[in-house]
VEXDREN-2710 file (C-alpha; in Angstrom, 1 decimal):
% VEXDREN-2710
k/r/px/py/pz
1/MET/-19.7/-0.8/27.2
2/LYS/-22.8/-1.1/25.0
3/GLN/-22.6/-3.2/22.0
4/VAL/-23.9/-0.3/19.8
5/HIS/-20.5/1.4/20.4
6/TYR/-18.5/-1.6/19.3
7/LYS/-18.1/-0.3/15.7
8/TRP/-16.1/2.6/17.0
9/ILE/-13.9/0.3/19.1
10/ALA/-13.3/-1.9/16.0
11/LEU/-12.4/1.2/14.0
12/SER/-10.0/2.4/16.7
13/CYS/-8.2/-1.0/16.6
14/THR/-7.8/-1.0/12.8
15/SER/-6.8/2.7/12.8
16/LEU/-4.1/2.1/15.4
17/GLY/-2.8/-0.8/13.2
18/ALA/-2.8/1.4/10.1
19/LEU/-1.0/4.2/12.0
20/PHE/1.5/1.6/13.2
21/SER/2.4/0.2/9.8
22/VAL/2.2/3.3/7.6
23/LEU/4.2/5.3/10.2
24/ASN/7.0/2.8/9.9
25/GLY/7.1/2.9/6.1
26/SER/7.1/6.7/5.9
27/MET/9.9/7.0/8.5
28/LEU/11.9/4.4/6.7
29/ILE/11.9/6.4/3.4
30/ILE/13.6/9.3/5.2
31/ALA/16.1/6.9/6.9
32/LEU/17.3/5.2/3.6
33/PRO/20.4/7.4/3.0
34/ALA/21.5/6.9/6.6
35/ILE/21.1/3.1/6.3
36/MET/23.1/3.1/3.1
37/LYS/26.0/4.8/4.7
38/ASP/25.9/3.0/8.1
39/LEU/25.5/-0.5/6.8
40/HIS/27.7/0.1/3.7
41/VAL/25.2/-1.2/1.3
42/GLY/24.6/-0.3/-2.3
43/LEU/21.5/1.1/-4.1
44/ALA/20.5/-2.4/-5.2
45/MET/20.3/-3.6/-1.6
46/ILE/18.3/-0.5/-0.6
47/MET/15.9/-1.3/-3.5
48/TRP/15.5/-4.9/-2.2
49/ILE/14.8/-3.6/1.4
50/ILE/12.0/-1.5/0.1
51/MET/10.7/-3.9/-2.6
52/SER/10.8/-7.1/-0.5
53/TYR/8.3/-5.6/1.9
54/LEU/5.9/-4.6/-0.9
55/LEU/6.4/-7.9/-2.7
56/ALA/5.7/-10.0/0.4
57/ILE/2.6/-8.1/1.2
58/THR/1.4/-8.3/-2.4
59/ILE/1.8/-12.0/-2.4
60/PHE/0.7/-12.8/1.2
61/VAL/-2.4/-10.7/1.6
62/PRO/-4.8/-12.5/-0.8
63/ALA/-4.1/-15.9/0.8
64/ILE/-4.5/-14.4/4.3
65/GLY/-7.7/-12.8/3.2
66/ARG/-9.0/-16.3/2.3
67/VAL/-7.8/-17.7/5.6
68/ALA/-9.6/-14.9/7.5
69/ASP/-12.9/-15.9/5.6
70/ILE/-12.4/-19.4/7.0
71/ILE/-11.3/-18.9/10.6
72/GLY/-12.2/-15.3/11.4
73/ARG/-10.5/-11.9/11.5
74/LYS/-9.5/-11.2/15.2
75/LYS/-6.9/-13.8/15.8
76/LEU/-5.1/-13.1/12.5
77/TYR/-5.1/-9.3/13.1
78/VAL/-3.7/-9.7/16.6
79/SER/-1.1/-12.2/15.5
80/GLY/-0.1/-9.8/12.7
81/SER/0.5/-7.0/15.2
82/ILE/2.7/-9.3/17.4
83/ILE/4.7/-10.5/14.4
84/PHE/5.2/-7.0/13.0
85/THR/6.4/-5.8/16.4
86/ILE/8.9/-8.7/16.6
87/GLY/10.0/-8.0/13.1
88/SER/10.6/-4.3/13.9
89/LEU/12.8/-5.2/16.9
90/LEU/14.8/-7.5/14.7
91/CYS/15.2/-4.8/12.0
92/GLY/16.5/-2.4/14.6
93/LEU/19.1/-5.0/15.7
94/SER/20.3/-5.7/12.1
95/ASN/24.1/-5.4/11.4
96/THR/24.1/-6.1/7.7
97/GLY/21.9/-5.4/4.7
98/ILE/21.0/-9.0/4.3
99/GLU/19.8/-9.2/7.9
100/LEU/17.7/-6.1/7.5
101/LEU/16.2/-7.5/4.3
102/LEU/15.2/-10.8/6.0
103/PHE/13.7/-9.1/9.0
104/ARG/11.8/-6.8/6.7
105/ILE/10.1/-9.9/5.3
106/ILE/9.1/-10.9/8.8
107/GLN/7.7/-7.4/9.2
108/ALA/5.8/-7.9/6.0
109/ALA/4.2/-11.1/7.2
110/GLY/2.8/-9.3/10.2
111/GLY/1.8/-6.3/8.2
112/SER/-0.1/-8.6/5.7
113/LEU/-2.1/-10.2/8.6
114/MET/-3.2/-6.7/9.7
115/ILE/-3.8/-5.2/6.3
116/ALA/-5.8/-8.2/5.1
117/ASN/-8.2/-8.0/8.0
118/SER/-8.5/-4.2/8.6
119/ALA/-11.2/-3.5/6.0
120/PRO/-13.2/-6.7/6.7
121/ILE/-13.2/-5.9/10.5
122/VAL/-14.6/-2.4/9.8
123/THR/-17.1/-3.7/7.3
124/ASP/-18.3/-6.4/9.7
125/ALA/-18.8/-3.7/12.4
126/PHE/-20.5/-0.9/10.5
127/PRO/-23.8/-0.9/8.6
128/LYS/-23.4/-0.3/4.9
129/LYS/-24.9/3.2/5.1
130/GLU/-22.0/4.3/7.3
131/LEU/-19.2/2.3/5.7
132/GLY/-17.9/5.1/3.6
133/LYS/-17.6/7.3/6.7
134/ALA/-15.6/4.6/8.5
135/MET/-13.3/4.1/5.5
136/GLY/-12.8/7.8/5.3
137/ILE/-11.7/8.0/9.0
138/ASN/-9.3/5.1/8.4
139/SER/-7.8/6.9/5.4
140/MET/-7.5/10.0/7.5
141/VAL/-5.5/8.1/10.1
142/ILE/-3.2/6.7/7.3
143/SER/-2.7/10.3/6.1
144/VAL/-1.8/11.4/9.6
145/ALA/0.8/8.7/9.7
146/SER/2.1/9.9/6.3
147/VAL/2.4/13.5/7.7
148/ILE/4.0/12.5/11.0
149/GLY/6.2/9.8/9.6
150/PRO/8.8/11.7/7.6
151/ILE/9.2/14.4/10.2
152/LEU/9.4/11.9/13.1
153/GLY/11.8/9.8/11.0
154/GLY/14.0/12.9/10.5
155/LEU/14.0/13.7/14.2
156/LEU/14.7/10.1/15.2
157/LEU/17.8/10.0/12.9
158/HIS/19.5/12.1/15.5
159/TYR/19.5/8.9/17.6
160/GLY/20.5/6.7/14.6
161/TRP/18.4/4.9/12.0
162/ARG/17.7/2.0/14.3
163/SER/15.4/4.1/16.4
164/VAL/13.0/4.2/13.4
165/PHE/12.3/0.5/14.0
166/PHE/12.6/0.5/17.8
167/ILE/9.9/3.1/18.2
168/ASN/7.5/0.5/16.7
169/VAL/7.9/-1.9/19.7
170/PRO/5.9/0.0/22.4
171/VAL/3.3/1.0/19.8
172/GLY/3.0/-2.6/18.6
173/ILE/2.5/-3.8/22.1
174/LEU/-0.3/-1.3/22.7
175/VAL/-2.0/-2.3/19.4
176/SER/-1.7/-6.0/20.2
177/VAL/-3.1/-5.7/23.7
178/TRP/-5.9/-3.3/22.7
179/ALA/-7.0/-5.4/19.7
180/GLY/-6.7/-8.6/21.7
181/ILE/-9.0/-7.3/24.4
182/GLN/-11.5/-5.3/22.3
183/LEU/-12.0/-7.1/19.0
184/LYS/-14.9/-9.6/18.5
185/GLU/-15.9/-12.0/15.8
186/LEU/-19.3/-10.7/14.8
187/ASP/-20.2/-12.9/11.8
188/VAL/-20.9/-16.6/11.8
189/LEU/-18.7/-17.7/8.8
190/PRO/-19.6/-20.8/6.7
191/LYS/-18.5/-24.1/8.2
192/ASN/-16.5/-27.0/6.7
193/GLN/-14.3/-24.6/4.7
194/THR/-11.0/-25.8/3.3
195/PHE/-7.9/-24.0/2.2
196/ASP/-6.8/-24.2/-1.4
197/TRP/-3.1/-25.0/-1.1
198/SER/-2.5/-25.8/-4.8
199/GLY/-4.1/-22.5/-5.8
200/THR/-2.1/-20.5/-3.2
201/ILE/1.2/-22.0/-4.2
202/THR/0.7/-21.5/-8.0
203/PHE/-0.5/-17.9/-7.3
204/SER/2.4/-17.1/-5.1
205/VAL/5.1/-18.4/-7.5
206/GLY/3.5/-16.8/-10.5
207/MET/2.9/-13.4/-8.8
208/LEU/6.5/-13.3/-7.4
209/ALA/8.0/-14.1/-10.8
210/PHE/5.9/-11.5/-12.5
211/LEU/6.7/-8.7/-10.0
212/LEU/10.4/-9.5/-9.9
213/ALA/10.6/-9.4/-13.7
214/LEU/8.8/-6.0/-13.8
215/SER/10.8/-4.6/-11.0
216/PHE/14.3/-5.5/-12.3
217/GLY/13.9/-5.8/-16.0
218/GLY/14.8/-2.2/-16.5
219/PHE/18.1/-2.6/-14.6
220/VAL/19.5/-5.8/-16.2
221/GLY/17.7/-5.5/-19.6
222/TRP/14.4/-6.9/-20.7
223/THR/16.1/-9.5/-22.9
224/ASN/18.2/-10.8/-20.1
225/ILE/17.8/-14.6/-19.8
226/PHE/16.9/-14.3/-16.1
227/ILE/14.1/-11.8/-16.8
228/ILE/12.8/-13.9/-19.7
229/ALA/12.8/-16.9/-17.5
230/LEU/10.8/-15.0/-14.8
231/PHE/8.2/-13.9/-17.3
232/ILE/7.8/-17.5/-18.6
233/THR/7.5/-18.8/-15.1
234/ALA/4.8/-16.2/-14.3
235/VAL/2.8/-17.2/-17.4
236/VAL/3.0/-20.9/-16.7
237/PHE/2.1/-20.7/-13.0
238/SER/-0.6/-18.1/-13.6
239/ALA/-2.2/-20.3/-16.2
240/ALA/-2.1/-23.2/-13.8
241/PHE/-3.6/-21.0/-11.1
242/ILE/-6.5/-20.0/-13.2
243/LYS/-7.2/-23.6/-14.2
244/ILE/-7.1/-24.7/-10.6
245/GLU/-9.4/-21.9/-9.4
246/ASN/-12.0/-22.7/-12.0
247/LYS/-12.1/-26.3/-10.9
248/VAL/-11.6/-26.4/-7.1
249/LYS/-14.7/-26.3/-5.0
250/GLN/-13.5/-23.8/-2.5
251/PRO/-10.8/-21.7/-4.3
252/MET/-8.3/-19.3/-2.7
253/LEU/-9.5/-16.6/-5.1
254/ASP/-13.2/-16.6/-6.1
255/MET/-12.8/-15.8/-9.8
256/LYS/-16.3/-14.2/-9.8
257/LEU/-14.7/-11.3/-7.9
258/LEU/-12.6/-10.5/-11.0
259/LYS/-15.3/-11.4/-13.5
260/THR/-17.8/-9.0/-11.9
261/LYS/-17.5/-5.8/-13.8
262/VAL/-18.1/-3.3/-10.9
263/LEU/-15.4/-5.1/-8.8
264/ALA/-13.0/-5.6/-11.7
265/LEU/-13.2/-1.8/-12.5
266/ALA/-12.6/-0.9/-8.8
267/PHE/-9.6/-3.3/-8.5
268/GLY/-8.2/-2.1/-11.9
269/SER/-8.3/1.6/-10.9
270/ASN/-6.6/0.7/-7.6
271/LEU/-3.8/-1.0/-9.5
272/LEU/-3.3/1.9/-12.0
273/ASN/-3.4/4.5/-9.2
274/GLY/-0.6/2.6/-7.4
275/ILE/1.4/2.7/-10.6
276/SER/0.8/6.4/-11.0
277/ARG/1.8/7.6/-7.6
278/GLY/3.7/4.7/-5.9
279/ALA/7.2/6.2/-6.5
280/LEU/6.4/9.8/-5.7
281/ASN/7.6/10.1/-2.1
282/PHE/10.5/7.7/-2.8
283/LEU/11.8/10.0/-5.6
284/LEU/11.1/13.2/-3.8
285/VAL/13.1/12.2/-0.7
286/PHE/16.2/12.0/-2.9
287/TYR/15.3/15.1/-4.8
288/PHE/15.1/17.1/-1.6
289/GLN/18.1/15.6/0.1
290/GLY/20.2/15.2/-3.0
291/LEU/19.5/18.2/-5.2
292/LYS/18.1/20.6/-2.7
293/GLY/20.6/19.7/0.0
294/MET/18.1/19.4/2.8
295/ASP/18.6/17.5/6.0
296/PRO/16.3/14.6/6.8
297/VAL/14.0/16.7/9.1
298/MET/13.4/19.4/6.4
299/ALA/13.0/16.8/3.7
300/GLY/10.3/15.1/5.9
301/ILE/8.5/18.4/6.4
302/MET/8.5/19.0/2.6
303/LEU/6.7/15.7/2.1
304/THR/3.8/16.7/4.4
305/PRO/1.6/18.8/1.9
306/PHE/0.6/15.6/0.1
307/ALA/-0.5/13.8/3.3
308/LEU/-2.0/16.9/4.9
309/SER/-4.4/17.5/2.0
310/MET/-5.2/13.8/1.8
311/MET/-5.9/13.8/5.6
312/ILE/-8.4/16.6/5.2
313/VAL/-10.2/15.3/2.1
314/ALA/-10.4/11.5/2.9
315/PRO/-13.1/11.5/5.6
316/VAL/-15.2/14.0/3.6
317/SER/-15.0/11.8/0.5
318/GLY/-15.8/8.7/2.5
319/TRP/-18.9/10.4/4.0
320/LEU/-19.9/11.6/0.5
321/SER/-19.5/8.0/-0.9
322/ASP/-22.3/6.9/1.5
323/ARG/-24.6/9.3/-0.3
324/TYR/-23.4/9.6/-3.8
325/GLU/-22.0/7.2/-6.4
326/PRO/-18.5/6.1/-5.2
327/ARG/-17.2/5.6/-8.8
328/ILE/-17.8/9.3/-9.7
329/LEU/-15.9/10.5/-6.6
330/SER/-13.1/8.1/-7.3
331/GLY/-12.8/9.1/-10.9
332/VAL/-12.8/12.8/-10.0
333/GLY/-10.1/12.1/-7.5
334/LEU/-7.9/10.5/-10.1
335/LEU/-8.4/13.4/-12.5
336/ILE/-7.3/15.8/-9.8
337/SER/-4.2/13.6/-9.1
338/ALA/-3.4/13.8/-12.8
339/ILE/-3.5/17.6/-12.6
340/GLY/-0.9/17.5/-9.8
341/LEU/1.3/15.2/-11.8
342/ILE/1.3/17.7/-14.7
343/GLY/3.2/20.1/-12.3
344/PHE/5.8/17.4/-11.6
345/MET/6.2/16.7/-15.3
346/PHE/7.9/20.1/-15.5
347/ILE/10.1/19.8/-12.4
348/THR/13.4/21.6/-12.4
349/PRO/16.4/21.6/-9.9
350/ASP/15.5/25.2/-8.8
351/MET/11.7/24.8/-8.7
352/SER/10.5/26.8/-5.7
353/LEU/9.3/24.9/-2.6
354/ILE/6.0/26.7/-2.8
355/GLN/5.4/25.3/-6.3
356/LEU/6.3/21.8/-5.2
357/SER/4.0/22.1/-2.2
358/VAL/1.1/23.2/-4.4
359/TRP/1.5/20.2/-6.8
360/MET/1.8/17.9/-3.8
361/CYS/-1.4/19.4/-2.2
362/ILE/-3.3/18.8/-5.5
363/MET/-2.1/15.2/-5.7
364/GLY/-3.0/14.6/-2.0
365/PHE/-6.5/16.1/-2.6
366/GLY/-7.0/13.7/-5.5
367/SER/-5.8/10.7/-3.6
368/GLY/-8.1/11.6/-0.7
369/MET/-11.0/11.7/-3.1
370/PHE/-10.1/8.3/-4.5
371/PHE/-9.2/5.9/-1.7
372/SER/-12.2/6.0/0.6
373/PRO/-14.9/5.8/-2.1
374/ASN/-13.0/3.1/-4.0
375/THR/-12.7/0.9/-0.9
376/ASN/-16.3/1.6/0.0
377/ALA/-17.4/0.5/-3.5
378/ILE/-15.5/-2.8/-3.1
379/MET/-16.4/-3.8/0.4
380/ARG/-20.1/-3.1/0.2
381/ALA/-20.4/-5.1/-3.1
382/VAL/-19.3/-8.4/-1.5
383/PRO/-21.1/-10.7/1.0
384/VAL/-19.5/-11.4/4.4
385/GLU/-17.9/-14.7/3.5
386/ARG/-15.9/-12.9/0.7
387/ARG/-14.9/-9.8/2.5
388/GLY/-11.5/-11.1/3.5
389/ILE/-10.4/-12.1/0.0
390/ALA/-11.9/-8.9/-1.5
391/ALA/-9.9/-6.8/0.8
392/GLY/-6.9/-8.9/0.0
393/ILE/-7.2/-8.4/-3.7
394/ARG/-7.7/-4.6/-3.2
395/THR/-4.4/-4.5/-1.2
396/MET/-2.7/-6.8/-3.7
397/MET/-3.6/-4.5/-6.6
398/ASN/-2.5/-1.3/-4.8
399/ASN/0.8/-2.8/-3.6
400/ALA/1.5/-4.4/-7.0
401/GLY/1.0/-0.9/-8.5
402/ASN/3.5/0.5/-6.0
403/VAL/6.1/-2.2/-6.8
404/ILE/5.7/-1.6/-10.5
405/SER/5.9/2.1/-10.0
406/ILE/9.1/2.1/-8.0
407/GLY/10.7/-0.5/-10.2
408/LEU/9.8/1.4/-13.4
409/ALA/10.9/4.7/-12.0
410/MET/14.3/3.4/-10.9
411/ALA/14.8/1.6/-14.3
412/ILE/14.1/4.9/-16.1
413/ILE/16.4/7.0/-13.9
414/SER/19.2/4.4/-13.9
415/THR/19.3/4.7/-17.7
416/SER/19.5/8.5/-17.7
417/ILE/22.3/9.0/-15.1
418/ASP/25.7/7.5/-14.4
419/PRO/25.4/4.7/-11.8
420/HIS/28.2/6.1/-9.6
421/ALA/26.5/9.6/-9.6
422/LEU/23.1/7.9/-8.8
423/GLN/24.6/6.0/-5.9
424/GLY/26.2/9.2/-4.6
425/LEU/22.9/11.1/-4.9
426/PHE/20.9/8.4/-3.0
427/ALA/23.5/8.0/-0.3
428/GLY/23.6/11.8/0.2
429/THR/27.4/12.0/-0.4
430/GLN/27.0/14.2/-3.4
431/VAL/24.7/17.2/-3.0
432/GLY/23.5/19.9/-5.3
433/SER/25.3/20.2/-8.6
434/ALA/28.7/18.9/-7.2
435/GLY/29.5/15.8/-9.2
436/ILE/26.0/14.9/-10.2
437/ALA/24.6/14.9/-13.7
438/VAL/21.7/17.0/-12.5
439/GLY/20.2/17.5/-16.0
440/GLU/20.1/13.7/-16.6
441/PHE/18.5/13.1/-13.2
442/ILE/15.8/15.7/-13.7
443/SER/15.1/14.4/-17.3
444/GLY/14.5/10.9/-15.8
445/LEU/12.1/12.3/-13.2
446/ARG/10.1/14.1/-15.9
447/VAL/9.8/10.9/-17.9
448/VAL/8.6/9.0/-14.8
449/PHE/6.0/11.7/-13.9
450/THR/4.8/11.8/-17.5
451/ILE/4.2/8.0/-17.4
452/SER/2.5/8.4/-14.0
453/PHE/0.2/11.1/-15.5
454/ILE/-0.9/8.8/-18.3
455/PHE/-1.6/5.9/-15.9
456/SER/-3.7/8.3/-13.7
457/LEU/-5.8/9.3/-16.7
458/ILE/-6.4/5.7/-17.6
459/ALA/-7.3/4.9/-14.0
460/ALA/-9.8/7.8/-14.0
461/GLY/-11.4/6.5/-17.2
462/ILE/-11.8/3.0/-15.7
463/SER/-13.2/4.4/-12.5
464/PHE/-16.0/6.3/-14.3
465/LEU/-17.3/3.2/-16.0
466/LYS/-20.3/1.5/-14.3
467/GLY/-21.1/-2.1/-13.9
468/PRO/-24.2/-3.8/-12.4
469/GLN/-24.2/-4.8/-8.8
470/PRO/-23.2/-8.4/-8.4
471/VAL/-25.7/-11.1/-7.5
472/TRP/-24.0/-13.8/-5.4
473/ASP/-25.1/-17.4/-5.4
474/SER/-23.8/-18.1/-1.8
475/GLU/-25.9/-18.7/1.3
476/PRO/-27.6/-15.7/2.8
477/GLU/-25.5/-13.7/5.2
478/ILE/-25.7/-14.9/8.8
479/ILE/-25.7/-12.0/11.2
480/SER/-24.8/-12.7/14.9
481/THR/-26.8/-11.3/17.8
482/GLU/-23.9/-8.8/18.5
483/LYS/-23.9/-7.5/14.9
484/LEU/-27.7/-7.2/14.8
485/CYS/-27.5/-5.1/18.0
486/ILE/-24.9/-2.8/16.4
487/GLN/-26.8/-2.3/13.2
488/GLU/-30.0/-1.4/15.0
489/GLU/-28.3/1.7/16.4
END
């Protein structure tokens, strides 16, 4: 096959990986009530099963991005696919909540390796003038997974929740083999690179402490000694991390990425967007199954308007971001998402499914307008030897936003409804108005969506701001013969 077609092969590998990982996450959301009942676990364990994955990816990805900038993308991506597949098999074999929690962390390690390398692999393969189109296609695939996942998850539940994990095994084998055969290392990365262990350790400890404090402070109280200790730990280790990164010759995190205005704004809007919409599907699953009394398949179908509209818009916005200013497209997308959140701010137990679908479509449209241009703006602003860590920071910000969003949402709702009623609602043992404080639950949802609306507006404001393109003081980019051939297409 001609080398000029390699860019599409690379995109197929990363798109399959994205489909693989996102499909699992969206199927799992639908399966949570079944897992609660079958493994006899409480809401706290379910929260850990979800949050552990997000926490692990948030912490792992920046360090992995730096490793990829040192040793290359392909071997890490393929290794990630293999580890994720093994983790999925182990998750399906779990007999306790603790086992499932531990095996989800193995899944997260594999997912981190794939996520950290997807955007750099595509960026290496495509010329800058086509990067937005490529990112749009990748976002469309993610949207397809978001559409299929809940419905497929609902159907698979007829065979038990374990099938949600087992289905990943053949798909993971396909992804691993295809990527192992087809991917290439196109760029000659700088030699004599070293890994910043001290920076990585201080970053990991500080980030973990901070996210844990934010996630569980609402449950146990912000003045709880454990939460205070976590915040103190986060401050101490974060300060140590910044000091180390400003002194070490080859840091894990190039601080210039955060000091450069155009990148800082793009990363910041990514974080705030994650906070504004991270808990949406999680909450709607329990709204549909708990208050509306839907079965898992119907609940999955009701989540599709968001992903369908995103699937349609993402490739178009990616293509447009190659021709127009990405920050404008991203900002408009966030404003449209905010309009969708206005509808959810007035959610009621008997709100029609058509109304809910309309608001989800609007939010999906806005998200599709945001993601591809935002990613394009980040990846084309950094040189080849910083693409791994730039992609890592982008993912870290988005996942950190999701963690904060879910933790904040559950903290708000848990204070507005009796814990036993909440447990019954999430487990699906109490449906409709029988035994549930419906008014309190809806009140909590409205508060959550109001806060999400505010964060979306702030994210839009940040996205519209403009900074100068960064000037890097690194060596000129070295382009391999293979990449030169590709870009001459």
